[in-house]
Legacy VTK file of the C-alpha trace (Angstrom):
# vtk DataFile Version 3.0
C-alpha trace
ASCII
DATASET POLYDATA
POINTS 497 float
-124.659 -210.367 13.162
-122.458 -207.322 13.023
-122.239 -205.565 16.291
-123.379 -202.024 16.495
-120.861 -199.351 16.267
-121.358 -196.517 18.661
-120.816 -192.859 17.390
-119.046 -190.743 20.203
-119.170 -187.709 18.130
-122.304 -186.351 20.128
-120.875 -186.984 23.459
-117.321 -185.432 22.277
-119.341 -182.242 21.308
-120.926 -181.916 24.666
-117.910 -182.513 26.651
-116.091 -180.010 24.425
-118.762 -177.211 24.790
-118.705 -177.702 28.374
-114.918 -177.384 28.659
-115.054 -174.121 26.405
-117.734 -172.751 28.899
-115.519 -173.761 31.831
-112.631 -171.763 30.148
-114.635 -168.733 28.827
-116.771 -167.922 31.909
-113.935 -167.376 34.252
-111.723 -165.264 31.798
-114.943 -163.185 31.110
-115.447 -162.854 34.731
-111.712 -161.934 35.371
-111.618 -159.210 32.611
-115.041 -157.909 33.611
-113.579 -157.339 37.101
-110.391 -155.844 35.849
-112.578 -153.493 33.628
-110.486 -154.731 30.567
-111.852 -153.935 27.058
-110.589 -155.289 24.013
-111.260 -152.935 21.149
-112.001 -154.873 17.989
-113.522 -151.957 15.938
-111.506 -151.071 12.762
-110.874 -147.506 13.810
-110.435 -147.866 17.483
-113.486 -146.112 18.784
-113.216 -147.534 22.383
-109.195 -146.985 22.827
-107.162 -143.777 22.584
-105.522 -143.117 19.165
-101.504 -143.493 19.340
-101.408 -139.773 18.517
-103.483 -138.824 21.520
-101.367 -141.067 23.779
-98.172 -139.686 22.321
-99.472 -136.130 22.858
-100.768 -136.964 26.407
-97.289 -138.220 27.179
-95.538 -135.007 26.132
-97.886 -132.802 28.679
-97.748 -135.152 31.645
-96.066 -132.445 33.635
-99.176 -130.341 33.415
-102.104 -130.754 35.919
-105.399 -131.077 33.901
-108.892 -130.943 34.906
-111.829 -132.427 32.570
-115.303 -131.479 33.599
-117.933 -133.804 32.128
-121.250 -132.292 32.990
-123.566 -135.255 33.216
-123.716 -138.612 34.962
-120.437 -140.268 34.194
-121.023 -143.885 34.925
-120.969 -147.197 32.745
-124.675 -147.844 33.525
-125.630 -144.328 32.333
-123.696 -144.769 29.180
-124.635 -148.563 28.689
-128.411 -147.323 28.470
-127.308 -145.701 25.085
-124.511 -147.839 23.655
-123.829 -145.263 20.657
-122.394 -143.062 23.231
-119.939 -145.551 24.815
-116.760 -144.252 22.919
-117.140 -141.267 24.926
-117.274 -143.111 28.323
-114.045 -144.969 27.294
-112.266 -141.932 26.163
-112.965 -140.244 29.662
-112.030 -143.508 31.327
-108.636 -143.891 29.758
-107.983 -140.207 30.455
-108.985 -140.315 33.912
-106.346 -143.013 34.593
-103.627 -140.855 34.002
-101.944 -139.288 36.883
-101.928 -135.731 35.931
-105.723 -135.759 34.660
-108.411 -135.578 37.138
-112.035 -136.255 35.830
-114.830 -134.444 37.600
-118.471 -135.027 36.685
-121.679 -133.317 38.081
-125.079 -132.126 36.594
-125.098 -128.361 36.101
-128.689 -128.224 36.543
-128.441 -129.590 40.048
-125.154 -127.847 40.846
-125.489 -124.462 39.397
-122.711 -122.887 41.498
-120.235 -125.370 40.349
-121.307 -124.605 36.716
-121.060 -120.795 37.220
-117.318 -121.571 38.583
-116.552 -122.894 35.090
-118.185 -119.948 33.295
-118.302 -116.874 35.785
-118.951 -114.582 33.124
-121.469 -116.632 31.356
-120.240 -116.095 28.093
-119.260 -119.559 27.009
-122.642 -121.142 28.208
-123.007 -124.172 30.156
-125.324 -127.047 29.289
-125.746 -130.870 30.100
-123.255 -132.978 28.611
-120.670 -130.387 27.722
-117.169 -130.793 28.623
-114.784 -128.454 29.998
-110.947 -128.511 29.827
-108.905 -126.672 32.265
-105.221 -126.355 32.866
-104.100 -123.505 35.177
-106.314 -120.339 34.376
-107.125 -121.601 30.710
-110.650 -122.992 30.190
-111.804 -124.436 26.803
-115.280 -125.827 26.193
-116.304 -128.493 24.188
-119.916 -128.367 23.295
-122.075 -131.561 23.778
-123.569 -131.234 20.301
-120.222 -131.540 18.470
-118.994 -134.567 20.176
-121.341 -137.059 18.313
-121.990 -135.613 14.616
-124.034 -137.153 11.668
-122.715 -136.546 8.283
-124.640 -135.407 5.196
-124.756 -139.128 4.310
-126.393 -140.106 7.550
-123.307 -141.567 9.337
-123.210 -141.274 13.024
-119.563 -140.300 14.040
-117.752 -139.942 17.458
-115.614 -136.578 17.596
-115.150 -136.411 20.988
-111.429 -137.819 21.112
-110.251 -135.265 18.730
-112.034 -132.311 20.253
-110.914 -133.021 23.703
-107.341 -133.721 22.746
-107.358 -130.426 20.944
-108.742 -128.626 23.945
-106.221 -130.263 26.220
-103.453 -128.830 23.582
-104.850 -125.373 23.693
-105.241 -125.261 27.607
-101.579 -126.586 28.085
-100.144 -124.045 25.657
-100.681 -121.446 28.506
-102.964 -119.063 26.407
-105.965 -119.086 24.192
-105.795 -118.056 20.723
-106.147 -114.282 20.743
-107.943 -111.829 18.574
-106.441 -108.538 18.736
-108.469 -105.319 17.747
-106.114 -102.684 16.530
-106.576 -99.332 18.028
-105.023 -95.839 17.895
-106.540 -94.796 14.500
-110.172 -93.744 15.891
-111.437 -97.241 16.212
-114.349 -98.153 18.729
-113.360 -100.169 21.987
-114.083 -103.806 22.468
-115.232 -102.605 25.929
-118.017 -100.586 24.596
-119.314 -100.331 21.024
-117.867 -103.882 20.031
-118.454 -105.475 23.367
-121.168 -107.770 22.565
-119.207 -109.047 19.357
-116.191 -109.574 21.613
-118.178 -111.746 24.023
-119.341 -113.897 21.048
-115.667 -114.450 20.148
-114.928 -115.328 23.902
-117.840 -117.947 23.427
-116.064 -119.449 20.490
-113.006 -119.985 22.641
-110.895 -117.032 21.594
-109.359 -114.473 23.855
-109.958 -110.866 22.859
-107.715 -107.984 23.592
-106.764 -104.472 22.052
-103.682 -104.049 20.394
-101.523 -100.690 19.819
-98.557 -101.744 17.617
-96.937 -98.315 18.079
-96.622 -99.450 21.902
-95.885 -102.978 21.544
-93.475 -102.529 18.522
-94.467 -106.272 17.490
-97.408 -108.594 16.828
-97.701 -110.696 19.900
-96.933 -114.447 19.362
-100.359 -115.813 20.452
-102.181 -113.783 17.644
-104.801 -115.755 16.003
-106.366 -112.682 14.214
-105.752 -109.067 13.704
-109.019 -106.840 13.342
-108.864 -103.451 11.916
-112.433 -102.419 12.627
-113.531 -98.923 11.582
-110.416 -96.789 11.340
-110.818 -93.012 10.793
-107.099 -92.492 10.362
-104.499 -94.493 8.334
-101.924 -96.835 10.136
-98.361 -95.853 10.276
-95.516 -96.974 7.957
-94.046 -99.127 11.046
-97.628 -100.736 11.566
-97.926 -101.406 7.926
-94.373 -103.062 7.980
-95.232 -105.131 11.152
-98.673 -106.190 9.578
-97.238 -107.050 6.298
-94.467 -109.387 8.133
-97.271 -110.908 10.033
-99.305 -111.769 6.936
-96.072 -113.252 5.311
-95.914 -115.645 8.416
-99.443 -117.032 7.687
-101.175 -114.325 9.653
-104.989 -113.680 9.571
-106.266 -110.124 9.157
-110.039 -109.069 9.285
-110.779 -105.483 7.717
-113.952 -103.842 8.461
-113.735 -100.447 7.113
-117.004 -98.685 7.337
-117.215 -95.217 5.180
-115.884 -92.292 6.947
-115.193 -88.640 5.734
-111.309 -88.248 5.577
-109.094 -86.115 3.683
-107.379 -88.256 1.286
-107.012 -91.977 0.897
-105.591 -94.500 3.756
-102.358 -95.023 1.875
-100.874 -97.745 3.998
-104.272 -99.535 4.703
-104.700 -99.605 0.849
-101.065 -101.243 0.546
-101.993 -103.816 3.025
-105.170 -104.696 1.105
-103.307 -104.796 -2.125
-100.930 -107.241 -0.603
-104.035 -109.610 -0.763
-105.108 -108.123 -4.272
-107.996 -106.338 -2.741
-109.053 -102.724 -2.328
-111.755 -100.435 -1.090
-113.848 -97.766 -2.673
-114.029 -94.331 -0.956
-117.858 -94.007 -0.814
-121.046 -94.709 0.777
-123.622 -97.047 -0.686
-127.407 -96.757 -0.722
-130.451 -98.614 -2.242
-132.827 -96.676 -4.455
-135.284 -99.555 -5.075
-137.902 -99.470 -2.118
-138.432 -103.301 -2.821
-134.808 -103.970 -1.720
-134.744 -101.719 1.255
-135.015 -102.804 4.737
-135.796 -101.375 8.227
-133.338 -99.705 10.289
-133.160 -99.738 14.126
-136.194 -97.461 14.411
-138.162 -100.119 12.350
-138.358 -97.582 9.510
-137.619 -98.479 5.755
-134.236 -96.955 5.078
-132.295 -96.626 1.986
-128.919 -97.315 3.827
-130.192 -100.713 5.037
-130.830 -103.040 1.989
-130.882 -106.606 0.724
-127.688 -108.447 -0.476
-126.797 -111.705 -1.671
-123.929 -114.078 -0.327
-121.919 -115.322 -3.396
-122.574 -118.830 -3.936
-119.396 -121.181 -3.691
-118.292 -122.846 -6.868
-115.833 -125.548 -7.466
-113.470 -122.922 -9.033
-112.580 -122.099 -5.602
-110.952 -124.008 -2.832
-112.430 -122.044 0.006
-116.250 -122.127 0.888
-117.412 -119.188 3.201
-121.061 -118.799 2.003
-122.542 -122.037 1.642
-123.700 -122.535 5.386
-125.152 -118.662 5.476
-127.227 -119.499 2.417
-128.832 -122.668 3.753
-129.764 -120.569 6.818
-131.027 -117.772 4.653
-133.214 -120.137 2.470
-134.570 -121.789 5.983
-135.406 -118.091 6.951
-133.091 -118.195 9.970
-131.464 -115.076 8.990
-132.116 -112.179 6.731
-129.367 -111.301 3.927
-128.926 -107.535 4.372
-126.265 -104.828 5.134
-126.250 -101.362 6.341
-123.926 -98.147 6.132
-121.583 -99.739 3.931
-118.845 -98.820 1.443
-117.937 -101.167 -1.611
-114.937 -103.212 -1.945
-113.283 -104.891 -5.046
-110.625 -107.165 -6.316
-107.583 -106.282 -8.424
-107.884 -107.869 -11.754
-104.402 -109.194 -11.575
-104.326 -113.239 -11.362
-101.379 -114.357 -9.129
-101.559 -117.859 -9.310
-100.957 -118.392 -5.357
-103.794 -115.999 -4.307
-107.326 -117.045 -4.285
-109.935 -114.251 -3.917
-113.566 -114.130 -4.151
-116.438 -111.912 -3.231
-118.746 -113.102 -0.382
-121.281 -110.108 -0.192
-122.784 -108.375 -3.086
-125.740 -106.152 -4.108
-128.928 -107.716 -5.935
-130.480 -106.841 -9.182
-134.282 -105.435 -9.324
-136.252 -108.581 -10.059
-138.437 -106.817 -12.748
-135.834 -104.957 -14.718
-132.679 -107.058 -14.003
-130.868 -103.894 -13.238
-128.668 -102.920 -10.281
-130.334 -99.805 -8.179
-127.714 -99.011 -5.796
-126.401 -95.559 -5.527
-122.767 -94.709 -4.841
-121.678 -91.160 -3.319
-118.193 -90.179 -2.571
-116.942 -90.136 1.067
-113.560 -89.342 1.797
-110.461 -90.218 -0.567
-108.889 -88.134 -3.092
-109.931 -86.498 -6.257
-109.698 -89.711 -8.214
-111.494 -91.860 -5.907
-114.235 -89.243 -5.456
-114.872 -88.949 -9.242
-115.101 -92.705 -9.582
-117.462 -93.034 -6.639
-119.674 -90.569 -7.912
-119.799 -91.401 -11.795
-118.820 -95.056 -12.128
-120.223 -96.887 -9.070
-123.969 -96.231 -9.248
-126.483 -98.750 -10.785
-123.887 -101.460 -11.340
-122.541 -104.685 -9.546
-120.854 -103.924 -6.375
-119.435 -106.020 -3.653
-119.397 -105.333 -0.031
-117.296 -108.453 1.155
-114.235 -110.317 0.116
-111.973 -113.053 1.164
-108.388 -113.633 0.004
-106.041 -116.480 0.794
-102.429 -116.706 -0.155
-101.640 -120.389 -0.836
-97.885 -119.872 -0.570
-97.567 -118.105 2.935
-101.103 -119.246 4.173
-101.956 -115.686 5.131
-105.755 -114.813 5.006
-107.818 -111.746 4.867
-111.502 -110.914 5.283
-112.532 -107.511 4.062
-116.051 -105.911 4.526
-117.140 -102.344 3.939
-119.070 -101.963 7.165
-118.617 -102.017 11.090
-122.316 -102.269 11.922
-122.435 -105.933 12.317
-119.708 -105.508 15.049
-121.144 -103.036 17.204
-124.516 -102.551 18.782
-125.737 -99.242 17.574
-126.921 -99.923 14.269
-127.208 -103.695 14.421
-130.707 -105.310 14.108
-132.134 -108.569 12.570
-132.238 -107.131 9.183
-128.456 -107.550 8.740
-128.244 -110.533 10.752
-127.031 -112.726 7.900
-123.990 -110.765 7.330
-123.195 -110.465 11.155
-123.370 -114.548 10.990
-121.102 -114.257 7.918
-118.628 -112.173 9.916
-118.747 -114.475 12.766
-118.299 -117.633 10.915
-115.411 -115.975 8.948
-113.271 -116.200 12.233
-113.209 -119.807 12.177
-112.018 -119.688 8.446
-109.315 -117.147 9.512
-108.319 -119.224 12.586
-110.016 -122.413 13.813
-109.578 -122.857 17.507
-109.834 -126.520 17.178
-106.131 -127.563 16.604
-106.008 -130.523 14.079
-104.573 -133.480 15.957
-104.866 -135.744 13.165
-107.146 -138.240 15.019
-110.240 -137.585 12.927
-113.664 -138.591 13.553
-114.601 -142.473 14.452
-117.491 -144.447 13.217
-118.738 -147.760 12.409
-117.123 -149.487 9.487
-119.006 -151.937 7.295
-117.583 -154.186 4.593
-119.167 -154.022 1.287
-118.808 -155.779 -2.029
-119.372 -154.070 -5.523
-119.973 -155.800 -8.663
-119.838 -154.751 -12.239
-122.833 -156.503 -13.279
-125.775 -158.927 -12.301
-123.835 -161.847 -13.700
-120.941 -161.250 -11.648
-123.135 -160.987 -8.292
-124.793 -164.083 -9.278
-121.478 -165.946 -9.637
-120.255 -164.648 -6.173
-123.431 -165.892 -4.888
-123.046 -169.398 -6.083
-119.516 -169.461 -4.510
-120.406 -168.063 -1.029
-124.041 -169.383 -0.706
-125.303 -171.993 -3.241
-122.036 -174.260 -3.110
-121.722 -174.457 0.628
-125.462 -175.307 0.890
-124.693 -178.321 -1.515
-121.674 -179.485 0.243
-123.863 -179.481 3.619
-126.577 -181.385 1.884
-123.964 -183.955 0.784
-122.462 -183.888 4.141
-125.925 -184.711 5.886
-126.711 -187.471 3.316
-123.299 -189.283 4.045
-123.920 -188.783 7.691
-127.394 -190.324 7.588
-126.081 -193.315 5.478
-123.409 -194.130 8.111
-125.484 -193.285 11.035
-126.293 -196.930 11.938
-123.368 -198.643 10.161
LINES 1 498
497 0 1 2 3 4 5 6 7 8 9 10 11 12 13 14 15 16 17 18 19 20 21 22 23 24 25 26 27 28 29 30 31 32 33 34 35 36 37 38 39 40 41 42 43 44 45 46 47 48 49 50 51 52 53 54 55 56 57 58 59 60 61 62 63 64 65 66 67 68 69 70 71 72 73 74 75 76 77 78 79 80 81 82 83 84 85 86 87 88 89 90 91 92 93 94 95 96 97 98 99 100 101 102 103 104 105 106 107 108 109 110 111 112 113 114 115 116 117 118 119 120 121 122 123 124 125 126 127 128 129 130 131 132 133 134 135 136 137 138 139 140 141 142 143 144 145 146 147 148 149 150 151 152 153 154 155 156 157 158 159 160 161 162 163 164 165 166 167 168 169 170 171 172 173 174 175 176 177 178 179 180 181 182 183 184 185 186 187 188 189 190 191 192 193 194 195 196 197 198 199 200 201 202 203 204 205 206 207 208 209 210 211 212 213 214 215 216 217 218 219 220 221 222 223 224 225 226 227 228 229 230 231 232 233 234 235 236 237 238 239 240 241 242 243 244 245 246 247 248 249 250 251 252 253 254 255 256 257 258 259 260 261 262 263 264 265 266 267 268 269 270 271 272 273 274 275 276 277 278 279 280 281 282 283 284 285 286 287 288 289 290 291 292 293 294 295 296 297 298 299 300 301 302 303 304 305 306 307 308 309 310 311 312 313 314 315 316 317 318 319 320 321 322 323 324 325 326 327 328 329 330 331 332 333 334 335 336 337 338 339 340 341 342 343 344 345 346 347 348 349 350 351 352 353 354 355 356 357 358 359 360 361 362 363 364 365 366 367 368 369 370 371 372 373 374 375 376 377 378 379 380 381 382 383 384 385 386 387 388 389 390 391 392 393 394 395 396 397 398 399 400 401 402 403 404 405 406 407 408 409 410 411 412 413 414 415 416 417 418 419 420 421 422 423 424 425 426 427 428 429 430 431 432 433 434 435 436 437 438 439 440 441 442 443 444 445 446 447 448 449 450 451 452 453 454 455 456 457 458 459 460 461 462 463 464 465 466 467 468 469 470 471 472 473 474 475 476 477 478 479 480 481 482 483 484 485 486 487 488 489 490 491 492 493 494 495 496
């Protein structure tokens, strides 16, 4: 009679499991106590990017304050795990000697919130982040920290945005939009005050600039506005503005109609540098169907409907898709008022990309244009053209131009109503939104840090056809199952051997 053999495999498995628990549990407790996190995500959602670390090291001599306007605690974030990347970003930043992290609820402590935004221009909401260094403050709006792509992918953009804000604040000044003066323009402290506040709310500083007095374009210039001049710029100003454009500068020209003697020779030369030009005219709409209400709620021929030129793949720049989407949703109205027409030169320089962004519309019944052009200002030639050639035809009221060699940019519009308060109403809100949005195209206050958005990564397999998919299925599923069955059969046969 054979002696029965004992199988120690089960006992060994139990002992091994106990040993693993005895090792794993204390290690887990140690790392939990030390608040140590191992980031196993492919794109490092829970740790700082090496570019962030390198930049933070370079500004370690700057005292930085970061305000998170909500409950900053691990338990608060754990209740919504998708927001944990922000917690770990703030946590890593707070560990640096020169960065102080301050958190509070703005609804519970309104006085502290007002100290961050004393002019109430930036706006303060729960979960917003403010970065401060010295006297410079930059806001990171909460709705931008986590974003969802058009494909439905949930992304974390917080590290990129916060690091960018730190870079702006530690630079010593916000990007500044300068409104050129000295040529009959309105002031940012009066007519353009509301528009200037909108720029400030988008993290720009806004000032006026007299180039004849300064003798140079300031180094911190983000955009130069030439808004509603009634006189030409000087030769020296043209030289300085041209040099600024050649260095990659951005210029916004809002040239409303004005009754001047002769043409603006130097302004025309500046526009020509970007292969753009302006007509010396005043455009109205004769078709009552296309007319809009003025500020007195009366239908007017100088307030009329327009369209925003749809983006096509023939161009690299897209300024109109967002506003056209909002127009379709009924959020804004596509209208313009008190405008001249503008145009592009027919020359096709390979390195200059230009496209209209605002244009008149046809009558839906006759498929004809019904706008009327009347000369205003200019010389004999431009007046003749305005009176005889620019009525009942396609006209443009806004353009962009981009120099791909120098990276200089220009926005040109034929009205200033969208900048001021005197003639602004909802009927022209679409064009005002386009003007505001164009600032981001001219100069984005969010400096590209090269960190990018972070999202969950998923491994996928692609097959050319069903046969290939079935082959892989056999390899990875069916064959292992067969091997497992054979293994079990062998184990059952030997169990009592």
